[in-house]
N, C-alpha and C positions, 0 to 999 in steps of 0.2 A: 403905407395907409394914411398918410396924412397928405399925402399930395394930391389925393383922389378926386378929397369932395372942394376942394380948391380949384383944383383943373375942371371938375363938372362945371363948375361955374363962372371959370375964365371961357371955357371954350362953349358955352353955352349955342350960341348963334352959328355952332357948326357942326350939331349932334354929336359930339363926340363920344365915339366909342372904344372901348379899355381893352389893352390885350393884358391878361394880369394874370397869375397863379391861382391855381385852382383851390389852393388856401388861402385867400382873402374871400369865397366865398359862402365860408360860415361863420360865424358868430361875431359880427362889427355891425354895429348896430346902422341903418342907411346903406352900407356901402358893400354890404354883401348879397342885399336885395338889389339892387342897381346891376350889380355886376353880376349875378348869376341871371336875371330878368332883360337889361339893358340889352342885350344885343351882340355884347361882345364875345371875345372866345378865351374863356377859362382854361389856360394849359394843365394840365401836369408836365412837370419841367422833367420829371424821368421818364417820361413816354414821347418820346420824338412824333412818333404816329402819330399821335391823336394828339399833340401841339402842333405839327402840320397841316391834317385835316381842319382844325378847329382854326386855326386860321387860313385855310383857303376859304373856309365857311361863312367867315368873317368878311376877306375879301369881293367874295360873289355881292352879300347883302350892302356893301359898300357902294358897291357898282348899282345896286338895285334902284339905294335905297339916296342915294346921293350925301351917303357918314362921309364921317371921318374917323380917324384911328386914334388913338393914343399906346404906345408902347416903349416899355422902359428897357432898353437896348443893353443898360448896366444889370439888369439881372436886380439880384441883390445888394439892397444901398451899402456901401463904406458907412462904418461908423463914425470914422473919421473925418468926414465930409471932401475925402479922396475918390475922386472918380474913378472906377474900375474903368480895365478895357471893356468898349462895348461888343454885343456879339452883333453877328450881322445876318443870323438865321430869321430872324423874326420879320427884318426888315426883306430881307430877300423871297421869304415867302408870300409876304403882302405884295411886292411887284410881280412877280409870277401871278397872282389873280388879279389887278390892276395895278398893268406896265406906267401906267401915266400918272399914277399916282403922285404926287406933289409931297416931298417929303419937308416938313418944317419944325425944325430943331428949336428947341425951349430949353431954357436955361434957368432949375429952377437954383436958387443962393438960401443956402442957410437951412432948412427944411431937417436936415439930418440932426441938427441940436435940438429938435424939441423930445426926440429918444435918442440922444447920446448915452441914457444912463440906462438905456430900455422902456420896458411901459412902465416904471415905474423908479424914479418919480420922473413925468414930465415936466420939460423946463420950458418958463412962458416967459416972454417979451421980447422974443427974439423976432426980427426984421425981417420978412419973407418977401422976397423978389421973386418975380418969373419975366425974363428979356425973350421976345419971342422972335426969332434969329431970322433971316435973309434965306427964303426956303430954297430947295435943291431940287430940280429938272432931274427927272430921272435917264432921261434919254439918254442914250450913250454913254450910261456910266452901268461897272458893276454894282452889286451889292454891298461887295468891299469897299468898294471907290466911294459907294454914297457916304455910309458907316463911319466909314471913318475923318469924312467934312464934318460929316454933325458933329461928330465925338468932338474933331480938331476943333468947330467953333464953341461950340460949348465949354472946351477945357479951358479956352482963350478969353471967355466971359469972364470965369471963376478963377481965371488967373491961372492953372495948373500945366502945367505939360504934363506932355505922352510918354 
């Protein structure tokens, strides 16, 4: 939840749209409205058919409008800062709709610390850092390989092993 406003600002030049869980489209001032009306894909993680359909629609809009897309392949963030294994389904679906989409991993450091105790109390004074990593050209690579390459690059920055 706290990564989204920062990423909106950080990626503002690239018309970034989000693939997010549908639960975030309600009850969060400003963010929910952006996710509902901003052109991204709001997916029900319990309904694969709906999720795939939404991501394909987003892929078509990406092509038509020259948009970029933000996906959190880790799914739900680990509360201890340890990166969970990335899921490749979202990236695979985007690449079906936009086969030449450039994959640009971004390592986000310390944002988990804000909510390490849940929604209350939020912690303050954490130095957050975004590192934009080397883009990954998808040509000739499987979605699994691309996802693993992105995960490895992010883990390297965060100094975590697979």
